[in-house]
C-alpha positions in Angstrom: -20.5 -151.1 -161.7 -18.2 -153.1 -159.5 -15.2 -152.2 -161.7 -16.0 -148.5 -161.6 -16.1 -148.5 -157.8 -12.8 -150.4 -157.7 -11.3 -147.9 -160.1 -12.6 -144.9 -158.1 -11.1 -146.4 -154.8 -7.7 -147.0 -156.5 -7.7 -143.4 -157.8 -8.5 -142.0 -154.4 -5.8 -144.1 -152.8 -3.2 -142.8 -155.3 -4.2 -139.2 -155.0 -2.5 -137.1 -152.3 -4.6 -136.3 -149.3 -6.0 -132.8 -148.9 -3.4 -130.6 -147.3 -0.5 -133.0 -148.1 2.6 -131.3 -149.6 3.6 -132.5 -153.1 6.6 -131.7 -155.2 4.7 -129.8 -157.9 4.3 -126.4 -156.1 8.0 -126.6 -155.0 9.4 -127.3 -158.4 9.6 -123.6 -159.5 11.7 -122.7 -156.4 15.1 -121.2 -157.4 18.2 -122.8 -155.7 19.1 -120.8 -152.7 15.6 -119.6 -151.9 15.1 -119.1 -148.1 12.6 -121.6 -146.9 10.8 -122.3 -143.6 9.4 -125.8 -143.4 7.1 -126.9 -140.6 6.9 -130.5 -139.6 4.9 -132.1 -136.9 6.3 -130.4 -133.8 9.4 -129.0 -135.6 10.3 -125.9 -137.6 13.3 -126.0 -140.0 14.8 -123.0 -141.8 17.4 -123.1 -144.6 18.2 -122.6 -148.2 16.4 -124.6 -150.9 18.7 -127.2 -152.6 16.6 -129.8 -154.5 13.2 -131.4 -154.6 12.3 -134.9 -155.7 8.8 -136.5 -155.9 9.3 -137.8 -152.3 12.0 -135.5 -150.6 12.8 -131.8 -150.1 16.4 -131.0 -149.4 17.5 -127.8 -147.8 20.8 -126.5 -146.5 20.6 -125.6 -142.9 23.3 -124.3 -140.5 24.1 -127.9 -139.5 24.3 -129.2 -143.1 22.1 -130.7 -145.7 18.8 -132.0 -144.5 16.5 -134.3 -146.6 12.9 -134.1 -145.4 10.3 -136.5 -146.7 7.4 -134.6 -148.2 4.9 -136.8 -146.3 6.2 -135.3 -143.0 5.9 -131.7 -144.1 2.9 -129.7 -142.9 3.7 -126.4 -144.7 6.5 -124.8 -146.8 7.0 -121.0 -146.7 9.4 -118.9 -148.9 10.8 -115.5 -147.9 10.1 -112.9 -150.6 11.3 -109.3 -150.9 9.0 -106.4 -151.8 11.1 -104.8 -154.6 8.4 -105.1 -157.3 5.6 -103.8 -155.1 7.9 -100.9 -153.9 8.7 -100.0 -157.5 5.1 -99.8 -158.4 4.1 -97.7 -155.4 7.1 -95.5 -155.7 6.5 -95.0 -159.5 2.9 -93.9 -159.0 3.8 -91.6 -156.1 6.8 -90.2 -157.8 5.0 -89.5 -161.1 2.1 -87.8 -159.3 4.3 -85.6 -157.1 6.8 -84.6 -159.7 4.1 -83.9 -162.3 2.3 -81.7 -159.7 5.5 -79.9 -158.9 6.4 -79.2 -162.6 2.8 -78.1 -163.3 3.0 -75.6 -160.5 6.4 -74.3 -161.7 5.2 -73.9 -165.3 2.1 -72.1 -164.0 4.1 -69.8 -161.8 6.8 -69.0 -164.5 4.5 -68.6 -167.5 3.8 -64.9 -167.9 1.9 -65.0 -171.3 -0.8 -67.3 -172.4 0.3 -67.5 -176.0 4.0 -68.4 -175.4 3.3 -71.1 -172.7 0.1 -72.8 -173.9 1.8 -76.1 -174.8 4.2 -76.1 -171.9 1.7 -77.7 -169.5 1.3 -80.9 -171.6 5.0 -81.1 -172.0 5.5 -80.6 -168.3 3.0 -83.4 -167.5 4.9 -85.7 -169.9 8.2 -85.0 -168.3 6.7 -85.2 -164.8 5.1 -88.6 -165.4 8.2 -90.1 -167.1 10.9 -88.7 -164.9 9.0 -88.8 -161.7 7.7 -92.3 -162.4 11.2 -93.6 -163.2 12.9 -91.9 -160.2 10.1 -93.0 -157.8 10.2 -96.5 -159.2 13.9 -96.8 -158.6 13.7 -95.4 -155.1 10.6 -97.6 -154.3 12.4 -100.7 -155.6 15.3 -100.0 -153.4 13.2 -99.4 -150.3 10.9 -102.3 -151.0 13.8 -104.8 -151.3 14.8 -104.0 -147.7 11.6 -105.6 -146.4 10.7 -109.3 -146.6 7.6 -111.4 -145.9 6.9 -115.1 -145.8 4.6 -116.6 -148.5 3.1 -120.0 -148.3 4.3 -122.3 -151.2 2.7 -125.6 -150.1 0.2 -127.0 -149.7 -1.7 -124.9 -152.2 
């Protein structure tokens, strides 16, 4: 029993404290990612360079800065909205263009026998072309906007 309690205490001492920043969530960062690092009473912004088990290195306007992980409160990464914009733009584009083509086919179709399959074809073209065009436009617009996402602590 005494050995178990000693083992438990040594494991607790080796484990990082709750809310402490470790290198694991920072490892997937790509070089050059824009970071905002908050320390006790200080805020540092720069581009990600490297991370080791004990240090985060970022390039600031004044040069390289190695920050010990134990001094870091939070790490934020600036992300763009390109993927979200593509999804929203694709859905809106597909719905709008499909509706427009459906109305055009309905207005231009004079006989019911010659145009009976044109509505399905119009919907297919509307979904594909409207979705692709809206997705491209949405990705372009979405990439203009950024937001900060917290990377550490998780």
